[in-house]
Phi, psi and omega in degrees: 000132182279151179297152182287149180280135176252129182257122180251136176256131171280171177295330176292320176294320180296324179289311178303316179299316178291331175286319178299313177295326175289329169291325178292318177304311185291331184292317183296322179293316179300322183293319178297309181298330179288314182296325172291322179292327182289315182287328168303308186297319175298325172293314181296319182293315176304314179298320181293317176300316182292317179303311177305311182300303186300321175303310181297319180299311187292321170300317169304321180287321173301324180285323182284322179256000000 
């Protein structure tokens, strides 16, 4: 049975691994912020459209009756 392979990290490889993980973390955070902002904007637009539609509908009913 062969001996288990031991992977040693030099300071340079540890630094590179830390930078890659840091970049992955920041990219994930940017994606979350972007998705939140897109959802917030869509909610505002949908609420505005609904409010305008109901307002026009009620004004139209008042003019007819």
